[in-house]
N, C-alpha and C positions, 0 to 999 in steps of 0.2 A: 163195399160194405163198411160200416163204422167199426173200428177196432174196439173191442170191449175187454173187460177183465178176463172173460172166459177164453179169449184168444191167447192170453199170456200163459205159455206152457212152462217156462223156466225163468226164474228171476233171481240171479245170484249177484248181490252187491259186493260180496267178499269183505264185509265190514267186521268180521269176527276178530277177537283179540288174538295176538300171536300166541301159539301154544295150543290153540283149538285144533282138534282132530277132525272137525266137521265144518264144511262150508254149507250154510243153510240156503235152501231155496225158499224165497219169500212169495212164491206163487201159491195158489191153493193146493197144488199137486204135491208139494213137499218132496221134490226129488233131491234130497240132500246128498252132497258129495262127501265121500270119505277121503281124507288126506293121507298121503304118504310122503313125508319129508318137506312138503310145501310150507312156506311161511307167510304170515300176514304182516305187512309192513305199513307204516303210517305215511300217507301221501298228503298232498295239499287238499284233497277232497276225500276225507275218510281213509279207510284202510283199503289195501289191494292185496292180491295174492301173488307171491313170487315163486317161480320155478327155476331151479338151478341145474337143469339137465338130467337130474336123477330123481326128481320128485313129480308127483302127479296128484290129481283130484279125480276120483272115480265115482260115477253114478251107476249103481248096479241095477238099473231099471231101463226098460225101453221107454223113451220119452216121447218119440214122435214117429209117425209114418213118414219117412223122409222122401218117399216117392210123391207125396202130396205137396201142397203149397206151404211155404214157410219163410220166415225172416229171422236172421240172427243179427243182433246188435252187440258189439263188444268193443271195449277199449283195450288196445294192445300196445305194449312197449317192449320191443326186442332189446335184449341185453348185449352189449359189446363184450365179446369173449376176451380172455387174456392175450390171445394171439393177435388181437387188434384187427382181424379181418371182419369186414362187415358182412353179415348174413342177410339174405333176402327172406321175405315172408311170402308164402304161397297159399293158394286155395287149391286143394286136391280133391277131385271127384272120381269115384269109381262107379262102374256100371256093371250090369249083368252080361255085357258083351266081351268077347275075347279081344284083348288089346283095347278095351273100352275106357281106360282111365284117362283123365285130362287134368292139366294143372295150369294155373296162371301165377306167375311170380310178380311180386310188387316190391317197390323200393321204399319200404317203411323206414322212417327215421329211427336211428338207434338212440336208446335212452330218452325217447320222447314219445308221448302218448299219441296214438293214431286211432281215430274212430273208424272202425271197420263194420260195414254192413253187407251182409250176404243175403240175397233173395233168390228163391226158386219159384219159377212160374212155368208150368208145363215142362218142356224139355230144356229150358234155359236156366242156368245158374249165373247170376251176375254179382259182381263185387264192386264196392265203392269205398273210398277212404276219404275221410274229412269232407263228405258230401260231394266228392268228385268221382265220376265213373272211371274205373280202372279197366274193366273188360268183362267179358262173359264167356261162358262155356256152353256149347251146344252138345247136349248129351246124346251119344249114339245109341243108348238103351236106357233101361230103367235104372235110376240112381240107387245104389246099394250102400253107399257110404261117402262121407266127405270129412275133410279136416283142414284146419289152419296149421300150416307146418313151416319149418325153416329148412334151409339147405345146409343142415348140419348132419353129418353121417357118423359121428363118433358117439352119439348118444341116441337112445330111443325116444327121449323126451326133449322138450324145448328149454331154451334159455330165454325167458321172457317174463314180463309182468302182465297180469290180466285184471280187469276191473269191469264192474257193471255189465255182466253178461245177461242178455235177455233173448229168449226164443219165443217166437209167435207162430201159431199154426195158420197164419194168413200172410199174404204179401202186403207189407205196409207201403204206403205212398211216401214220397219225399217229405210231404208236409207232416204226416204222422210220425215219421222218424225224427224230424226236428222237434216235434212236440214231446216225444219220449225222451230225447236227449236233454231238452230244456228242463224237463222234470227231474232227470238224474242230477243235473248240475244244481238245481234248486235244492234237492234233497241233501246234497253234500257240501253246499256252499259254506264258507267260513265267514261270509260277510253278513250284513244286516238283512234279515228276512222277516216277513210278517209272521207274528206268533199268534196262533188262534187259541181261544179258551172255550172249553166245552163243559157243560154240566149235564150229567146223565145222557150224554150223547148229543145234546143240542148245543149249537154254537151260541155263545153269549149274545152275539149280534142279532139272533132271531128274536130276542127279547128287547132289542134296542139298546143293549148294554155293551159298552166298549171298555177295555182295560188299558189304562195309560201307563201303569207301572205295577210292579209286584215285588214283594219281599218274602223271604222264607221258603221259596219253592225248592231251592237246592242248598240252602243253608243246613249245616249239621245241627240236629236238635240239641238242646241243652241237656247236659248230663244230670241225672238225678243225684241228690246229695248222697255221697257214699257213707258207709258206716265208719264212725270215727270214735276214738277214745282220747280223752284229754286227761292225761296223768298229771297230777299236780306237781310231781317231783321231776318231770321231764320238760324239755323245751318243746314248744309246738304241740302237734297232735299226731297220733298214730292213725293213719287213714288206709282203709282197704280199697285199693284201686283195681282190684281184679274183677272180672265179670261186670264191666260197666254197663249201666242201664240208662235210658234216656227218657226225657219227658215228651209230651205231645209236641208234634210239629205245629208251629203257628205260621199261617200263610195270610198275608195281607195284600189284597188287591185294590188298587186305586181305580175306581170305576166312574163312568159317567153315562147318563141316559139323554138321548135327544128325542123329543116328542113334538107332535104337531099342535099341542095345546094342553090345557090343564087336565082334562079327562083322559086324554091319550097318555099323558105322563103318569097319572095315578094308576091306570090300568096296567101299563107296562111294569111299573115298579111292584105292584101287588102280585102280578103273575110270576115275576122273577123270584120274589121272596117266598112265595108259596112252595117253591121247590125245597127250600131248606126247612120248611115246617113239617115235611113228611117224616115218617118214622125211619129210624136208622141213619146210616151215613149215606152221603150222596157221592157220585163219582165225578171228580174233577180231573179233566184231561187238558194238558197244555201242549199244543202241537208245535214243539220246537223242531221236530223231524218226523216225516211221515212213517218211518219204520221204528223210531224210538221216541215216542212221546213221553212226557212226564205224567204219571198217573197217581192219584191219591183218593182215598176214601175219607171224606171230611164231613164235619157238621158245623153249623153256625150257632155259636153260643150267644153272641150279641145280636141286637137288632140292626136295622139299617137306618142311619140318620142321614138325610139328604140335605145338602146345601143347595138352595134353589131360590128363584124368584118367579112368582106366578105371572104367566102371560097367557093371552088368549090365542096367540099364534105359536111360533117356534119357542120351545122351552128346552133348556139344558140344565140338568142337575148333576152334582157330583156326590159320591159317597165312598166310604171305605168298607170293603167286605172282608171281615175278619173270620177266617176259617181255622179249624183245628183238625189235625189228623191223629186219631188215637193210636194207630200202629205206624210209628214214624220210621221204622227200619223194615225194609221189605225186599222181596224178590219179585220181579215182574216177568211173566211169560206171555208171549204173543201166540194166538191161535186163530186160524181162519177156517170158516166153513163156507163152502160153495157147492150147492147142490147136495149130492150124497157124499162128497168128499169133506173130511174134517168134521164129521158129526160128533165125534167123541174125543175129548181131551183127557189124558191120563197124567196124574202127578203122583210120584212115589217118594217117600222119605221116612226116616226114623227120627223121633225126637221125644224127649221126656217133658218138654215144655209145651204149654198150650199155644196153638197156632191157629190163626184165622185165615180162611181162604175166601177171597172175593172173586167170583168167577167171571165178572165183567158183563154179565147179562142181568144184573140186578139181584142175583141170588148169592148166598154165602153159606159157608160151613164154619161154625165157630167152635173154638176150644178143641181143635183136632190135635191128638197126640198119640204116641205109641208107634207100632211098627206098621207102616203102610207101604211095604215093598212087596214084590212078587205078586202072589195071589191077592194080597190085601191092598194093592195100589188103588188110589182114588180115581173114580171115573165120573166125568160130567158130560152130559149130553146137551148139545145146542140144537135148537129147532129153527132158528132164523139164520139166513146167510149173513155173513159179515166178519169183521175182524174184531177179536176180543182180546182185552188185556187183563190178565189174571194176576191178582195181587196175593202173595203169600206173606202175611205179616206176622211178626213175632221175633223170636231169638234166631235170626237167620243163620248165624255162625254155628249153631248147634244142630242144624238140619243135616243128618247123615244119609249117605246113599241116595242123594236126590236124583230123580229121573223124571223125564217128561217127554211126551211126543210133540209138545209145542216148542217154541223157540224162546230161549232165555234172552231177553233184550236188556234187562238190568239185573245183574247178579246181586247187587246190593244198592238200593236207592234210599 
């Protein structure tokens, strides 16, 4: 069978900032882990979680029926202890039979990342590292538990780093595993990757529009002119630089359209511009990372002036799309609905300042303020399956007691 999003039971990239007490599950199940002592460290491919022998990350829910079929994919890096003795890594399986436990020890490189894949099919549990088979365990009874462990007996927990852990409720083929790992590396790469642009959920390219360059997307907005007093008998001015406020964000996208002729060119351009003639703001999403895109609520104040030459066959025209974002400082929350899971998102906070919430499904609540904690927490219901990016725009620094059952991907953008 083809592996789908519904087969992904657990997805922990461990990209949280150090100091976070939660490791988020990016699957629709949201089996988040509570941390005790573990740290998030910066690696070459995003962050990873570090365990020092006395720390752990615990999920207080039953995730999977382990007697069924499943696959675990994880990047593991054992740490060399101060005694200098190299420890092995093992796959331990326990069953419902007396003396029914089994273990396979592997020689994982110390202080180097190893791709570990564990698959259970029927009564067989197999393990491979870096796409090479290491061995398998034939279970004498029903599997009741399994773990990746080290031959360290002075601590209950491991001395190791962990990254990009994924659990599937199906046995993945070698080709599917390579596809998953390729996507992980693409997600975390620090090199050049293709950046995608979306407007109201539609890729620019579906309108025939490509973006060759952009400005203003991560620039800090210009500060509003502060209150000042120019005393004639003093040098300079007295300027109030407390509680700084900022002007609209200005985004400039250098675009081009390729069409098969004059009519095709005109139709594509008109269809694209009609988006910005709708009431309210439109959702601009820039896919720099599949879990942490840049998102904006924007409007187009200027028209679109195209530089072109008319042809009866292939036509290419260039134009500059100038967009403005009224709420330039914001917090972004990710929420996923799949089936009956994730139907409702909650957001709670206290503030005396007007705050706008864009729920990511085309709806918004404007001028929200006051106490929205406890019984007054804000609720929003989603009817369609998908991933939603919620923007909370306003004076973000003055939001008190902020809570959500979503995932904060940008605390301040």
